[in-house]
C-alpha positions in Angstrom: 21.9 -20.8 20.2 23.2 -18.9 17.2 25.9 -20.4 15.0 29.3 -20.4 16.6 32.8 -20.5 15.0 36.0 -22.1 16.2 37.1 -21.4 19.7 39.8 -18.7 19.7 43.2 -19.9 21.0 43.6 -19.2 24.7 46.0 -19.9 27.5 44.1 -23.0 28.8 44.3 -24.6 25.3 48.0 -23.9 25.0 48.6 -25.3 28.5 46.7 -28.5 27.7 48.6 -28.9 24.4 51.9 -28.3 26.1 51.0 -30.7 28.9 50.0 -33.4 26.3 53.2 -32.7 24.4 55.4 -33.0 27.5 53.8 -36.3 28.5 54.2 -37.8 25.1 57.7 -36.4 24.6 59.0 -37.5 27.9 57.4 -40.9 27.6 58.8 -41.4 24.1 62.2 -40.1 25.2 62.3 -42.5 28.1 61.3 -45.5 26.0 63.9 -44.6 23.3 66.6 -44.1 25.9 65.6 -47.2 27.7 65.9 -49.2 24.5 69.1 -47.6 23.2 71.3 -47.6 26.3 71.0 -51.3 27.2 71.5 -52.3 23.6 74.6 -50.1 23.3 76.0 -51.6 26.5 75.2 -55.1 25.3 77.0 -54.5 22.0 80.1 -53.2 23.6 80.1 -55.9 26.2 79.8 -58.5 23.5 82.6 -57.0 21.6 84.8 -56.9 24.7 84.1 -60.6 25.6 84.9 -61.6 22.1 88.1 -59.5 22.0 89.2 -60.9 25.4 88.7 -64.5 24.3 90.7 -63.7 21.1 93.4 -62.0 23.1 93.9 -65.0 25.4 94.3 -67.2 22.3 96.7 -64.8 20.7 98.8 -64.6 23.9 99.1 -68.4 23.8 100.3 -68.2 20.2 102.7 -65.4 21.0 104.2 -67.6 23.7 105.5 -70.0 21.0 107.8 -67.3 19.8 109.7 -67.0 23.1 112.4 -66.1 23.7 111.7 -62.9 21.7 114.7 -62.1 19.7 114.6 -59.3 17.2 114.0 -61.8 14.4 111.3 -63.6 16.2 109.7 -60.3 17.3 109.5 -59.3 13.6 108.1 -62.7 12.6 105.5 -62.4 15.4 104.3 -59.0 14.3 104.3 -60.0 10.6 102.3 -63.2 11.5 99.6 -61.2 13.4 99.3 -58.5 10.7 99.1 -61.2 8.0 96.2 -62.9 9.8 94.3 -59.6 9.8 95.0 -58.7 13.5 96.6 -55.5 14.7 98.7 -55.9 17.7 101.1 -53.8 19.8 104.1 -55.6 21.3 105.8 -54.0 24.3 109.2 -55.5 25.1 111.2 -52.7 26.5 110.0 -50.6 23.6 106.7 -50.4 21.8 106.4 -52.2 18.5 103.1 -51.9 16.6 102.2 -54.3 13.8 100.6 -51.4 11.9 101.4 -47.7 12.6 97.7 -46.7 11.8 96.4 -48.9 14.6 98.8 -48.1 17.4 96.8 -46.5 20.2 98.6 -44.9 23.2 98.5 -47.3 26.1 97.1 -45.8 29.3 98.9 -46.1 32.6 96.0 -48.1 34.2 96.0 -50.6 31.4 99.8 -51.0 31.6 99.6 -51.5 35.4 96.9 -54.1 35.0 98.9 -56.1 32.5 102.1 -55.7 34.5 100.2 -57.3 37.4 99.7 -60.4 35.3 96.0 -59.8 34.5 94.1 -59.2 31.3 93.3 -55.6 30.8 91.4 -53.5 28.2 91.0 -49.9 27.2 88.9 -48.1 24.6 89.6 -44.9 22.8 87.4 -41.9 23.3 84.0 -42.0 21.4 84.9 -39.1 19.2 88.2 -40.6 18.0 88.2 -42.4 14.7 89.0 -45.2 14.2 87.4 -46.4 17.4 89.7 -49.0 18.9 89.4 -51.6 21.7 92.7 -52.7 23.1 93.0 -55.9 25.1 96.4 -56.9 26.5 98.2 -59.3 28.7 101.7 -60.7 29.4 103.1 -63.2 26.9 103.6 -66.6 28.6 107.2 -67.4 29.3 108.3 -63.8 28.6 108.3 -60.4 30.2 106.9 -58.9 27.0 103.3 -57.6 26.8 101.0 -58.1 23.8 98.0 -55.9 23.1 95.4 -57.0 20.6 93.7 -54.1 18.9 90.1 -54.5 17.7 88.4 -51.9 15.4 84.8 -51.1 16.7 83.9 -48.7 13.9 81.1 -51.0 12.6 79.6 -51.2 16.1 79.8 -47.5 16.6 78.3 -46.8 13.1 75.4 -49.2 13.8 74.7 -47.6 17.1 74.9 -44.1 15.5 72.3 -45.2 13.0 70.1 -46.6 15.7 70.4 -43.4 17.7 69.5 -41.4 14.6 66.5 -43.6 14.0 65.3 -43.3 17.6 65.8 -39.5 17.5 63.8 -39.2 14.3 61.1 -41.4 15.8 61.1 -39.3 18.9 60.7 -36.1 16.9 57.9 -37.7 14.9 56.2 -38.7 18.1 56.5 -35.2 19.5 55.1 -33.6 16.3 52.3 -36.1 16.3 51.6 -35.5 20.0 51.6 -31.7 19.3 49.0 -32.1 16.6 46.9 -34.6 18.6 47.2 -32.5 21.7 46.1 -29.3 19.9 43.1 -31.1 18.4 42.1 -32.7 21.6 42.5 -29.4 23.5 40.5 -27.7 20.9 37.7 -30.2 20.9 37.7 -30.4 24.7 37.6 -26.7 25.2 35.2 -25.9 22.4 32.1 -26.2 24.7 33.9 -23.9 27.1 34.3 -21.3 24.3 30.7 -21.7 23.4 29.7 -21.1 27.0 31.9 -18.1 27.2 30.4 -16.5 24.1 26.9 -17.4 25.3 27.6 -15.7 28.7 29.0 -12.7 26.9 25.9 -12.5 24.7 23.7 -12.6 27.8 25.6 -9.7 29.3 25.0 -7.8 26.1 21.3 -8.3 26.4 20.7 -11.3 24.0 18.5 -13.1 26.4 17.4 -15.8 23.8 21.0 -17.2 23.8 21.1 -20.9 24.4 23.8 -23.7 24.3 23.3 -26.8 22.2 22.9 -30.0 24.3 24.7 -33.0 22.7 25.1 -36.3 24.4 25.2 -37.1 28.1 28.6 -36.0 29.2 29.5 -33.3 31.7 29.5 -30.5 29.1 26.0 -31.5 28.0 24.8 -31.4 31.7 26.5 -28.0 32.0 24.8 -26.7 28.8 21.4 -27.9 30.0 22.0 -26.1 33.4 23.1 -23.0 31.5 20.0 -23.0 29.3 17.8 -23.4 32.4 19.5 -20.4 34.0 19.2 -18.4 30.8 15.5 -19.1 30.6 14.9 -18.2 34.2 17.0 -15.0 33.7 15.0 -14.1 30.6 11.7 -14.7 32.4 12.8 -12.5 35.4 14.1 -9.7 33.2 10.9 -9.7 31.1 8.9 -9.6 34.3 11.0 -6.7 35.5 10.7 -4.9 32.2 6.9 -5.3 32.4 6.9 -4.1 36.0 9.0 -1.1 34.9 6.7 -0.3 32.1 3.7 -0.5 34.4 5.6 1.8 36.8 6.3 4.3 34.1 2.7 4.2 32.9 1.5 4.6 36.4 3.8 7.6 36.9 2.6 9.2 33.7 -1.0 8.5 34.5 -0.7 9.9 38.0 1.0 13.0 36.8 -1.5 13.5 34.1 -4.5 13.0 36.5 -3.0 15.3 39.1 -2.2 18.1 36.7 -5.7 19.6 36.5 -6.6 19.5 40.2 -3.2 20.7 41.2 -3.5 23.6 38.8 -6.7 24.5 40.5 -5.1 24.1 43.9 -2.2 26.4 42.8 -4.7 29.1 41.7 -6.6 28.8 45.0 -3.3 28.8 47.0 -2.1 32.0 45.1 -5.4 33.7 46.0 -5.1 32.5 49.6 -1.4 33.8 49.8 -2.5 37.2 48.7 -5.0 37.4 51.6 -2.9 35.9 54.4 -2.7 39.1 56.3 -6.5 39.3 56.4 -6.8 35.9 58.1 -7.1 35.5 61.9 -3.8 34.9 63.7 -4.6 31.3 64.6 -5.5 30.5 60.9 -2.6 32.2 59.3 0.0 29.6 60.1 -2.0 26.6 58.7 -2.7 28.7 55.6 1.0 29.4 55.1 1.7 25.6 55.4 -1.0 24.9 52.9 0.4 27.3 50.4 3.9 25.9 50.8 2.7 22.3 50.4 0.6 23.2 47.3 3.8 24.7 45.7 5.7 21.5 46.6 2.9 19.4 45.1 3.0 21.4 41.9 6.8 20.9 41.6 6.4 17.2 42.2 3.8 16.9 39.5 6.0 18.9 37.1 8.9 16.6 37.8 6.8 13.5 37.3 5.5 14.9 34.0 9.1 15.5 32.9 10.2 12.0 34.0 7.4 10.4 32.1 8.3 12.4 29.0 11.9 11.3 29.3 10.8 7.7 29.7 8.6 7.8 26.7 11.5 9.1 24.6 9.4 12.1 23.3 11.9 14.7 24.3 13.6 16.5 21.3 17.1 18.0 21.6 17.5 21.4 20.0 21.1 22.3 19.5 22.2 26.0 19.4 25.3 27.9 20.5 25.2 28.4 24.3 27.5 30.4 26.6 27.7 28.1 29.6 29.2 30.7 32.0 26.6 33.3 31.0 23.9 30.7 31.4 25.1 30.0 35.0 25.2 33.7 35.9 21.8 34.3 34.4 20.4 31.3 36.3 21.8 32.7 39.6 20.2 36.1 39.0 16.9 34.6 38.0 16.7 32.3 41.1 17.9 35.0 43.5 21.2 33.2 44.2 23.6 35.9 43.3 24.8 36.3 46.9 24.9 32.5 47.5 26.5 31.2 44.3 30.0 32.1 43.1 30.4 31.6 39.3 33.9 31.5 37.9 35.4 30.7 34.5 35.9 32.4 31.1 33.1 32.8 28.6 32.7 29.3 27.0 30.4 28.6 24.1 29.4 25.2 22.8 26.6 23.8 20.7 23.9 22.1 22.9 20.3 22.3 24.0 20.0 25.4 26.3 16.8 24.3 28.0 18.1 21.0 29.0 21.5 22.4 30.1 19.7 25.0 32.2 17.6 22.2 33.8 20.7 20.3 34.7 22.6 23.2 36.1 19.5 24.5 38.0 19.0 21.2 39.7 22.7 20.9 40.6 23.0 24.5 41.9 19.7 24.2 43.8 21.0 21.0 45.4 24.3 22.7 46.4 22.5 25.8 47.8 20.0 23.7 49.8 22.4 21.2 51.2 25.6 23.2 51.2 24.9 25.6 54.1 23.7 28.3 51.7 27.0 28.7 49.8 27.8 27.1 46.5 30.4 27.6 43.7 30.2 26.9 40.0 33.4 26.7 37.9 33.6 26.4 34.1 36.7 25.1 32.4 37.7 23.7 29.0 39.5 20.3 29.1 40.5 18.9 25.7 37.3 18.2 23.7 35.0 18.9 26.6 33.6 21.8 28.7 33.6 20.8 32.4 31.2 22.5 34.9 31.8 21.8 38.5 29.2 22.6 41.1 30.3 22.2 44.7 29.4 23.0 48.2 30.9 22.8 51.7 28.0 21.0 53.3 27.9 17.8 55.4 28.7 15.6 52.3 27.2 12.4 51.2 28.0 9.0 52.8 30.0 6.7 50.5 27.2 4.0 50.5 24.7 6.5 49.1 26.9 7.7 46.2 26.2 4.8 43.8 22.4 5.5 44.0 22.5 9.3 44.2 21.0 9.7 40.7 18.3 7.1 41.4 14.7 8.3 41.3 13.2 9.3 44.7 16.5 8.4 46.5 17.2 10.6 49.5 20.2 10.4 51.6 18.6 11.3 55.0 16.1 13.6 56.6 18.7 16.3 56.8 19.2 16.4 53.0 15.6 15.7 52.0 13.8 18.8 53.3 11.9 20.2 50.4 13.1 18.0 47.5 11.1 15.3 45.8 14.1 13.0 45.2 13.7 13.5 41.4 15.9 16.5 40.7 19.2 14.6 40.3 17.5 11.8 38.4 16.1 14.4 35.9 19.6 16.1 35.7 21.2 12.7 34.8 18.5 11.9 32.2 19.0 15.3 30.5 22.8 14.8 30.6 22.3 11.5 28.9 20.3 13.1 26.2 23.0 15.7 25.6 25.7 13.1 25.4 27.3 14.5 28.6 28.8 12.8 31.6 27.6 13.5 35.1 29.6 12.4 38.1 29.7 13.1 41.8 32.4 13.0 44.5 31.8 13.7 48.1 33.3 13.2 51.6 31.4 13.5 54.8 32.3 16.8 56.6 34.1 18.1 53.5 31.4 18.8 50.9 30.1 17.5 47.6 31.1 18.3 44.0 29.1 17.4 40.9 31.0 17.4 37.6 29.2 17.8 34.3 31.4 17.0 31.3 29.9 18.4 28.0 31.3 17.4 24.6 32.2 20.5 22.6 31.6 18.8 19.2 28.3 17.2 20.2 27.9 13.7 21.7 26.0 10.6 21.5 23.2 10.0 24.0 24.1 7.8 26.9 26.0 9.7 29.5 27.4 7.9 32.5 26.9 8.4 36.2 
């Protein structure tokens, strides 16, 4: 196969990358969260256990100051603050050892302590300093002592850990995005090559092949694709050779028939001039013979024209042509003045008059023959094109025949194939292609048929469409 570049980004590659990114991101997030949350809980639980043990000890020490007179209360608070512990003493009123470490005591904590149990309470995470308060009733007294522990160091350490885990998660996500993109690109690269190869085949590059590397599924796929391409190339070459043989056969037959048919036409003309002199029983066969010779001559002429079109020897001569005047002249020349209605303003464009006349003659003849004897031709100008519509009100064409209506020798049915050879519309389409025009048909059974010829006013490239 020809050299190929990188596969263009597509939806499938993006989906694979996003899927890989999601799997890696969710997995890394779960691992980080699974590591952080238990560690956080363990640190705070350890701090609480240590603070509770310390609070029990401090309550025992505080019991030595009972009864709590004002002097002893002051000594108690000074003693705790001097030892580096912050406490809050509640004895009717609240007495903190340090005003900066005097958290508000919640109702639930007060109720727990009042019931004779050890209770604790933490400030909100966003409050600084972050304090853990553990309290209980002072032995031998109705006073309550709350020991305050500062947990800023624990919170700071957990914040650093959370930041590190978040940074690691972001790094994993970015790495996963890069790896996922690379893997998706490499994985889908054979698909991209296969897509370009298939597109090349549709464009007629039948020698296109895929490289076969390794023994994986893509290699087996590439080998199967190459086998299909080789088989397709062989069949198309065989069809091309058969088509060439058919075209040569058509040209040879037309050429060989031309001389004897010319002689037959001359003899038939002479016979037609003397039909009234023939016996009655011989006159009808003679008339049929003359008619069939005329049909044979038209068939040979059509075959000769088809062979010239196939050989590409037809030359387009462009001159100014009045399309409406050409249609009216054609109707007069063929004796269709009473059967064909031509409408439209005088419209001139540069084209080949002989080929245009050939197209219009075939379309109008088809409408007259199959449209019940009445036809209409309308000329209009639409943007950069001159549009000629030739229609009839005949039985119409079945929908399954419309795609092949311009094929050679195609006839819809016996009712529409009376005297035609099946080449008229094919010749019209080939001539339209040479003029860079577009020839279409629309039809409905019981309504009629309308052929539309769209001619470019500024000249066109060969290759009209059906």
